[in-house]
C-alpha positions, 0 to 999 in steps of 0.5 A: 523499525517500529510498526508506525514507520513500517506502515508509513514506508509501506504506504509511500513505496506500495501505494495502490493507485489506478494503473493506466496506460493512457496519458493522464491530464496534469494541471499544467496540461493544455486541453485544446478542445475541452469539455467537462463532466460534473456532478456529485459523488455519494456513498449510501449510509456514509458521509465522505470527506474527499473524492477522486474522480477518474475518466478514461476514453473508450479507446484508452488514449486519454484519461483525466482525474480530479480530487476534491476535499471538503473541510467537514464530512458531507453527504455528497461532494460536487466535482467538475472534471475537465477532459478533451472533448469529442470523446466517449468516456468511462467514469468512476470514483473513490471516496474517503469515508469520514471517521473510519480510519481512512476507509475508502469506497469504490464506486461503480463505473458509469458510461460510456458518456459522450463529452462534446467539445465545449459542453458539460455532461451532468453525471452523478456517481453513487454507490450502495456499497458491499461491505467487508468487515472484521476484527484484527487481534493478536489474541493477547493483551500484552501485544498491541496492534500498532497499525494496519492496512487492509486493502482490496485490489479490484478488477475494473475491466473498463480501465487498463489496470486496477483500482484498490480500496483500503482502510488504514490506521497507524500509531494505535495503542489498542490491547490485542485481546480487544483487537481492532475493527476494520471495514472495506466498501466495494462496488457490488459485484466487482472482482477483488483480491483481499490483503492485510498488513498488520503491525504488532508492537514489540516485534519488527515485522508486519504480517501480510495475509492474502486472500484469493480473488473473490466477488463482492456481495450485493449492495448493503450485504456484509462479509465477515473476515477476521485476522488473528495474529498469534504472536510468540516473540523470538530474536535473530542476531548477528553481523552484516558487513559490506567490506570496502564500500561506504555503506549508508545508514539506510541499510537494513535486514529483511526477513521472510516467513510463511504460514501465515506470510510475514515480512520483517525489516530492521535497520542495521543501527551501526553499519561500521560494525554491522551488528543487528537484532531482529525482533520477530515471532516464532516460525521458520525465517529466511533473512538477508541484508540489503546494503545501500552504498556510495558507488566507488569512483569520483561520482560518490553522490551516486548510490548503489544497492546490494541485495544479498541472497537469503540465508538458509532456513532459521527455525525459531520457537517462542522465546528463542534467540538465534545468534551468529547469523552473519553476512560478511560480504566483499563485492570486490569493486575496483576502478571507477564509475563514469557517466558520459553523454550529450 
């Protein structure tokens, strides 16, 4: 699996969004007693291309969001957010900064503001952001950074969950000795934890770095954080077969290594033979097959998943090829699958 596909998969599966227990207002929801909050969103020193504005009432019963995009970068973007009236709301926003590989800026929380039924409350949202920036590099011109996603999970006490802001890029072809610069924009003083997913050309894994929780600097201040990936290519190969079951082509191998933390995924190209090869880097790995299959019985459209336990530790030096790492699994399924109900 290429780094680009890994990046897209990761973004689909692990998209970091606002987590909220309050029911959110969808476009089709009927707001019985509407009120509105409106204004503009801006990020000091940057042009923006889209915004998402969030509101949640102070007792965390009702929440709403709206997203606005503009065709060309602008100094500010106007919004109108319709909410249930006669409530007090906290309001915040995220903005996508233009021409920076999808960098997002987090804005401070405003409020609480009272939104009477039928009234509009003017509220402009702006931030002079704290900045986290640095360079991603493999340290070698033979290894290319194929894509990356660096994010900060941010604690927002007024909301029952968390925000994340991220900077991302994929499909790159940048020599590793030049590296790639990145930037994150945070509301000053927020508490955050920093993580990085980095994809390197020629190996199947993406690297995951995690920094402990910290506090963002003051407005306009930059904190440097560099990520250096030292690649020493190696391979693991063998056979992974799930016997007696209709295994789907989406089955794959998963691997884990640490110091630094890395994960690897590689599709099993032919599930009938189960032959696979991992292109990874030197280190100590544990791997496992994850099989997707049609459940036995008449309801063959139902899909099951079998995640085999991790292997023992596999030690790899630069250029090593460890073979014969086999998983021959027979789950012993019998009978049929039936679903009944009203």
